[in-house]
C-alpha positions as CSV (number, residue, x, y, z in Angstrom):
1,M,-5.2,-8.0,-15.4
2,S,-3.4,-5.8,-18.0
3,G,-4.2,-3.9,-21.1
4,R,-6.1,-0.6,-21.5
5,I,-9.6,-0.3,-21.6
6,L,-10.9,0.6,-25.0
7,W,-14.2,2.4,-25.2
8,P,-14.3,6.2,-25.2
9,V,-16.1,7.7,-22.0
10,P,-18.4,10.5,-23.1
11,E,-19.5,13.6,-21.8
12,P,-22.3,14.0,-19.3
13,L,-25.7,14.4,-20.1
14,L,-26.4,17.4,-17.7
15,P,-29.8,18.7,-17.5
16,S,-30.2,22.3,-17.4
17,G,-30.6,23.9,-13.6
18,V,-27.7,22.1,-11.9
19,H,-26.0,24.2,-9.5
20,P,-22.8,25.7,-11.1
21,A,-20.2,24.1,-8.6
22,L,-21.9,20.5,-8.9
23,A,-22.2,20.8,-12.8
24,A,-18.4,21.9,-12.9
25,A,-17.4,18.9,-10.4
26,T,-19.3,16.5,-12.6
27,R,-17.6,17.8,-15.6
28,A,-14.2,17.5,-14.0
29,A,-14.6,13.8,-12.7
30,V,-15.8,12.7,-16.3
31,D,-12.4,14.5,-17.6
32,A,-10.3,13.0,-14.9
33,F,-12.0,9.6,-15.3
34,R,-11.3,9.9,-19.5
35,A,-7.9,10.8,-18.7
36,A,-7.0,8.1,-16.5
37,R,-8.5,5.4,-18.8
38,E,-6.1,6.9,-21.7
39,R,-3.1,7.0,-19.7
40,Y,-3.3,3.8,-17.7
41,D,-3.7,0.2,-17.9
42,R,-6.5,-1.9,-15.9
43,A,-3.5,-2.7,-13.4
44,Q,-2.3,0.7,-13.1
45,L,-6.0,2.0,-12.6
46,A,-6.7,-0.3,-9.6
47,E,-3.2,0.0,-7.8
48,K,-3.7,1.0,-4.2
49,V,-1.5,4.3,-3.8
50,R,-2.6,5.6,-0.4
51,V,-5.2,5.5,2.3
52,G,-8.0,7.3,1.9
53,A,-9.8,9.7,4.2
54,D,-12.5,7.0,5.2
55,G,-9.4,4.6,6.4
56,T,-9.5,2.2,3.4
57,P,-7.2,1.7,0.6
58,T,-7.3,4.2,-2.5
59,M,-7.1,3.2,-6.0
60,R,-5.2,5.2,-8.6
61,L,-8.2,6.0,-10.3
62,D,-10.2,7.5,-7.3
63,I,-7.3,9.8,-6.2
64,L,-7.1,11.2,-9.7
65,V,-10.7,11.7,-10.1
66,D,-11.0,13.1,-6.4
67,T,-8.0,15.5,-6.9
68,A,-10.0,16.9,-10.0
69,I,-13.1,17.6,-7.9
70,A,-11.1,19.5,-5.0
71,E,-9.8,21.9,-7.8
72,V,-13.5,22.7,-8.7
73,V,-14.4,23.2,-5.1
74,N,-11.5,25.6,-4.2
75,A,-12.2,27.4,-7.5
76,H,-15.8,27.7,-6.2
77,R,-14.9,28.6,-2.7
78,I,-17.1,26.0,-1.1
79,N,-16.1,22.9,1.0
80,L,-15.8,19.4,-0.2
81,L,-16.3,16.1,1.8
82,S,-15.0,13.4,-0.2
83,E,-14.5,9.5,0.2
84,E,-10.8,9.9,-0.5
85,L,-9.6,13.3,0.3
86,G,-11.9,14.1,3.3
87,S,-12.9,17.5,4.3
88,I,-11.8,20.6,2.6
89,D,-12.8,23.7,4.4
90,N,-13.1,26.9,2.5
91,G,-15.3,28.5,5.1
92,S,-18.3,28.4,3.2
93,A,-22.2,27.2,4.3
94,V,-21.9,25.2,0.9
95,T,-20.6,21.7,0.9
96,L,-20.3,19.5,-2.0
97,V,-20.3,15.8,-1.0
98,T,-19.1,13.6,-3.5
99,D,-18.0,9.7,-3.9
100,P,-15.8,10.6,-7.0
101,V,-16.0,7.1,-8.4
102,D,-18.7,4.7,-6.9
103,G,-17.8,1.3,-8.1
104,T,-14.0,1.8,-8.7
105,A,-13.1,-1.6,-8.8
106,N,-15.4,-2.3,-11.6
107,A,-14.4,0.8,-13.4
108,A,-10.7,-0.3,-13.2
109,S,-11.6,-3.9,-14.6
110,G,-13.5,-2.6,-17.4
111,V,-17.2,-3.5,-16.2
112,P,-19.2,-0.5,-17.4
113,L,-20.9,-0.1,-13.8
114,S,-19.6,3.1,-12.0
115,A,-20.9,6.4,-11.1
116,F,-19.8,10.0,-10.0
117,A,-22.4,11.1,-7.3
118,G,-22.2,14.6,-6.1
119,V,-24.6,16.5,-3.3
120,I,-24.9,20.3,-2.6
121,A,-25.1,20.6,1.2
122,V,-26.0,23.8,3.0
123,D,-25.1,23.8,6.5
124,G,-25.3,20.0,6.5
125,V,-28.8,19.4,4.8
126,P,-28.7,18.0,1.4
127,K,-30.5,20.1,-1.1
128,E,-29.4,18.8,-4.6
129,A,-27.9,15.7,-6.1
130,L,-26.5,14.6,-9.1
131,T,-25.7,11.0,-10.2
132,C,-23.7,10.4,-13.4
133,W,-23.3,6.8,-15.0
134,L,-19.7,7.2,-16.1
135,D,-19.6,5.0,-19.0
136,T,-22.7,6.4,-20.6
137,G,-22.8,10.1,-19.6
138,R,-26.4,9.7,-18.3
139,C,-27.2,11.9,-15.2
140,W,-30.0,11.7,-12.9
141,H,-30.6,15.1,-10.9
142,T,-32.9,16.0,-8.3
143,V,-33.5,19.3,-6.2
144,A,-35.0,19.1,-2.6
145,G,-38.4,20.4,-2.6
146,R,-39.0,20.4,-6.0
147,P,-41.3,17.9,-8.5
148,S,-39.0,15.0,-9.4
149,P,-39.0,13.5,-12.9
150,Y,-38.6,10.5,-11.5
151,R,-41.0,7.8,-9.8
152,T,-40.5,4.6,-8.1
153,N,-42.6,1.5,-8.6
154,G,-44.4,2.0,-5.8
155,R,-43.7,-1.7,-4.6
156,T,-44.6,-2.5,-1.1
157,E,-43.6,-6.1,-0.1
158,L,-40.6,-7.9,-0.1
159,D,-41.9,-11.3,-1.4
160,G,-41.2,-11.3,-5.1
161,A,-39.3,-8.1,-5.3
162,A,-36.3,-7.5,-7.4
163,V,-33.6,-6.7,-4.7
164,S,-29.9,-5.6,-5.4
165,L,-27.4,-6.4,-2.5
166,L,-24.0,-5.7,-1.6
167,R,-21.7,-8.8,-2.2
168,P,-22.3,-11.6,0.6
169,Q,-20.1,-11.7,3.4
170,A,-19.6,-14.7,5.9
171,R,-20.5,-12.4,8.8
172,I,-23.8,-11.3,7.4
173,A,-24.9,-14.7,5.4
174,D,-27.7,-15.3,7.5
175,A,-29.3,-12.0,6.9
176,W,-28.4,-12.0,3.2
177,W,-30.0,-15.5,2.5
178,R,-33.2,-14.2,4.5
179,V,-33.5,-11.5,1.7
180,A,-32.4,-13.8,-1.1
181,T,-35.0,-16.4,-0.3
182,R,-37.9,-14.0,-0.2
183,A,-37.2,-11.8,-3.4
184,A,-37.8,-13.0,-6.9
185,R,-34.6,-11.7,-8.2
186,I,-31.0,-10.5,-6.7
187,R,-28.8,-8.3,-8.4
188,I,-25.3,-7.6,-7.3
189,L,-23.9,-4.5,-9.4
190,S,-21.4,-3.3,-6.8
191,T,-22.0,0.3,-7.5
192,S,-24.6,1.5,-4.7
193,C,-25.1,5.0,-6.4
194,L,-26.4,3.5,-9.5
195,E,-28.5,0.8,-7.8
196,A,-30.0,3.9,-5.8
197,V,-31.1,5.8,-8.8
198,L,-32.5,2.6,-10.6
199,V,-34.9,2.4,-7.6
200,A,-35.9,5.9,-7.7
201,E,-36.7,5.9,-11.4
202,G,-38.8,2.2,-11.0
203,S,-36.5,-0.1,-12.6
204,T,-35.8,-2.0,-9.7
205,D,-37.7,-2.5,-6.2
206,A,-35.0,-2.2,-3.8
207,F,-31.1,-2.0,-2.7
208,A,-29.6,-2.8,0.6
209,D,-26.5,-3.6,2.6
210,A,-27.4,-6.7,4.6
211,G,-26.1,-5.3,7.8
212,S,-22.4,-5.5,6.9
213,D,-22.1,-1.5,7.7
214,T,-20.1,-0.8,4.5
215,H,-21.9,2.6,3.6
216,R,-20.2,5.6,4.2
217,I,-22.5,8.9,4.1
218,V,-20.6,9.6,0.6
219,D,-22.4,6.5,-0.6
220,L,-25.9,7.6,0.4
221,A,-26.0,11.1,0.0
222,A,-27.2,11.5,-3.5
223,A,-29.9,8.7,-2.8
224,M,-31.0,10.9,0.4
225,V,-32.1,13.6,-2.1
226,T,-33.4,11.5,-5.4
227,V,-35.0,8.6,-3.5
228,P,-37.6,10.2,-1.4
229,A,-38.3,12.8,-4.0
230,A,-39.6,9.9,-6.1
231,G,-41.5,8.5,-3.4
232,G,-39.4,5.7,-2.0
233,A,-37.3,6.0,1.3
234,V,-33.6,5.8,2.5
235,I,-32.8,4.3,5.8
236,D,-30.5,2.4,8.0
237,V,-30.9,-1.4,8.7
238,H,-30.6,-0.3,12.6
239,G,-32.8,2.9,12.4
240,R,-29.4,5.2,12.8
241,P,-29.9,8.9,11.4
242,L,-28.3,9.3,8.2
243,E,-26.4,12.4,8.6
244,I,-23.8,14.6,6.6
245,D,-20.5,14.2,8.8
246,P,-17.0,15.0,8.1
247,D,-16.0,11.8,9.9
248,L,-15.7,9.3,7.3
249,T,-15.2,6.4,9.5
250,R,-18.9,6.3,10.5
251,R,-20.5,3.4,8.5
252,W,-24.2,2.4,8.0
253,S,-26.2,-0.5,6.4
254,G,-28.3,1.5,4.0
255,V,-31.5,0.4,2.5
256,V,-33.1,2.2,-0.4
257,A,-36.6,1.4,-1.4
258,A,-39.6,2.0,-3.5
259,T,-41.6,3.0,-0.3
260,P,-41.2,3.3,3.1
261,R,-43.0,0.3,3.8
262,L,-40.9,-2.1,1.7
263,A,-37.9,-0.2,3.3
264,E,-39.1,-1.1,6.6
265,E,-40.0,-4.8,5.9
266,L,-36.3,-5.2,3.9
267,A,-34.7,-4.0,7.4
268,D,-36.6,-6.0,9.5
269,T,-35.7,-9.2,7.3
270,I,-32.1,-8.1,7.6
271,R,-32.3,-8.0,11.4
272,G,-34.0,-10.9,11.8
273,T,-37.2,-9.2,13.2
274,E,-39.8,-9.5,10.6
275,D,-43.3,-10.9,11.6
276,R,-44.5,-13.0,8.9
């Protein structure tokens, strides 16, 4: 894998009314993403340069974007909970929970499916979310308790649904196949945050981790605000509560669906406990 990614990275199309720190973090993430693309080739972007706060290897692209976001939270004197840098405590009740580059492998390879996702949480409760598609600048913004501009398609049944899944793995092959044989269409986009907002706006029916316990809270936090406000649901396959927790070694198998009924049916199918 060699050569630079040539297409330009646009400015984020931020709607009005975004929390100032969240807006600044989004711009900083996009600027850092653009600068990394301009400076490094594919191999350099994808190079594992350290171990992240979640215990997994961190690509150079991740840490460059995350470092830019950390400068923003320090300037705004709020806290940070991020996939790569972990927790920064500035003594604030407000925390920015962020996945700096969701879909880093896509981004480093030149596949235009990656996102910045950020959530403003107050005393651990998610209040506002923004997801930015890094290759287009398109943004999805939701504030908890306010009317949402997005609406799911309202689908309630798995049979015939369009479902995005995390990649299949040997240890979850049976669960993955149970979903695949009931759905009409399966997609693997490798960017959980984008897949979640596609459910929120009604473009697809559901997205799930078929029991591999891959998701960290930073992967699901934005969906936890955006999707319920649009009429959908975000749950864990095994019913574990989704919590803003600085322990990034915690894992979930997230299910994001157009309705609570579809979310439960999808979780039942993954567990193999569906009653058909």
